[in-house]
N, C-alpha and C positions, 0 to 999 in steps of 0.2 A: 624423605618421598622424591623418586627421581622425576624431573621435569624434561620434557621434550622440547628442544630448541625449534622453533618454527625457522628452518633453513631459509626458504625464500618468503622474504619479510613481506612482499606485496599480499601474502594468505594470512597476515594478521584478522582479517575480518573474520575469517572461519572459525577462531575462536569466540566471534559475538554470536555465532550461530546455535542453535536455529532461530530463523525470524521469521516474522508474519510475510506472507506472499502477497501482493496487491497486484492488481492490474491499474497502468495509468492510463486514461483516454484523454485525447485531447483533439481540438479541431481549429482550423485555420483554413482559409482560402479555398473552402468548399472539401476539403479533405478531413476526415477523423482519422484516428489509429490509436492503436491500444499497444501497451509493451509491460511487460512482466519486471516488477521492482520490487521495492520495500519502500516505508515512509517513517517518518521520525517524526513524533509532537516535539515542538520547539518551545511552545507558548501555551499558557491558558487563557491569560487576557492581554491582548487580543488573542483567539484560538489561532495557531499557525502550526504549521507542519512543513514539513521539508523532504523533497526528494531529489537524489542527486544523480544526475545523467551525462553522459558523456556528450560532448557537442557533434561527434561523430553519429549521433542517434537522428533518426528521421523525427521522433517525437518531441527532442531538443528543439529543432526549428518550428515544428507547431505550436509548442507552448509559448515560446518566445515572440511568436505572430499573434498567436489568440489570446494572451496572456491570462487563460483559464486551463484548468485541468479537474479531472475528477481523480480520486483515490477508491477504486472499487475493489472489496473485500470479497474473495470466492471463499468457497469451501472446498474439502479435499476432493468433491467430485470433479472438480475442474483442473485437477493434477496435471494430466497430459496436455491438456491445453495451455496452462501456464508454461510448462516446460517449452512446449514448441513455440509459442508465442516470445519468449525470451531467447530463442536462437533464430527467429528470422526478423528481416527489416518490412516494414510497411512503405517503405519507398517505392516499390515495384509490385505490391499486391495490396488487395484488401484483407487484413487479418480476420476483421469480422467475418468475413464470407469463409475465408478459408479456413478458419477454426470454428466454424459455426457456435460463433457467440454473437448474442443480439443486441445491437446498440438501442437505445432508448432514449427518449427525451430526458434531459436532466430539468430539474425544478426549477435553476436560477442560472445557469451557465449554457453555451453554447456545446460545449462537450459532451458527447453523451456519457450516459451510463449503459455498463453492461447488465442486461434484464437477469441473468442467471447467477450473478453476484448477490450477495447475502448482505450485505450494506454498502454504501456510498458518502463518501465526504466530498461536496462539491467546493472548489477552491478558485480564488482569484488571485495571480501572480502579484507579489508584492515587493518581492526582492530577488536579484540573483546574485551569489557568492561562488566566484571562481575557488575551487578547492583542487588543485594538482590537475589531474587530467579529467576531472568531472567538474559540472557547474551544481551547486546546491540552488534549486527553485524552490523559495520558500513562498506558501500560498497561505493565504487566509481562508478559514473553513467557514463559507458562508451558510450551509447548512449540512446536516448530517442526519443519516436515517439507516434504520437496520430492520430486518425481519423482527416482528415483534415478539414472536414465539421465541425468538434466540438470544434475546438481553433481557435482563432486569435489574432491579436494584438490591445489591446485598444488605445485610444488617445496618450498614452505617450509610444507605441512600446513596451509593455510589453505583452508576451503570456499570454492568458487568456482563460477559458473554455467558451464557449457558454454556458451558463447555461439555455436557452430556448431549446436546442437540446441535450446536453449531458447527461442530467439525471442520476448525479453523485449518487451513493448511500452511505448513510451518516448512521453511527451506532448509535443509542441512546442507548441502554443497552439492555441485554437479547434478545428478540424477536422482538424489536421495532427498526425500521429503519426509515429514513425519505430522501426527496430529497431538493436540494438548492430551497428556493423559488425565489422570483423576485428580481433581482440583485438590489443592492443599491451602487450609486456611491458617494464617499465622495467629499465634494465641495474644500476641500484643495489643493492647487496646488501640484502635487505628483511626486518630483524629485530624490527620493531615490535611486531607481536602477541604475541612471545614473553615479554614481561612480563605479559602476562594469563593466561598459561597454569597 
């Protein structure tokens, strides 16, 4: 089988796509902002996730000052807003207002949640790691919640999305997005997570 060489090596990350789209919200000094990104779980105990943000971004400065952020998970109905949010800066505008996204009070952090999103992970910044032209913000997940009819436990008692209802938004690249197709279940016995209970 012939393999296509990635000629512009900085595009390597496209081979890792599609990936789930999230909105990162933050707050400091009386200003809130929202940006489009992705998030990566990095630890179960303690519950940690990472977001990668360039120091040139407005949200980078608000997260460093406020030491908190929220990962908001949208459905595909917010695709256009996710694209526009990722193409504009909140330095000179209120992106919540311009994109008709509703900021709402979070449960434990000062950063707002986005009311239109289907799940929220409220995080406290615990570490910053320089990674080339970006900084990894490692956040401890203080609380996480989702619309009850969109998640359930699978046969092994593991929390999973109901993919037929949730309509999660995945980014393929540029202006191309997709949603999950039909779920496929592995036939192998699955007990990996039992060691974390």
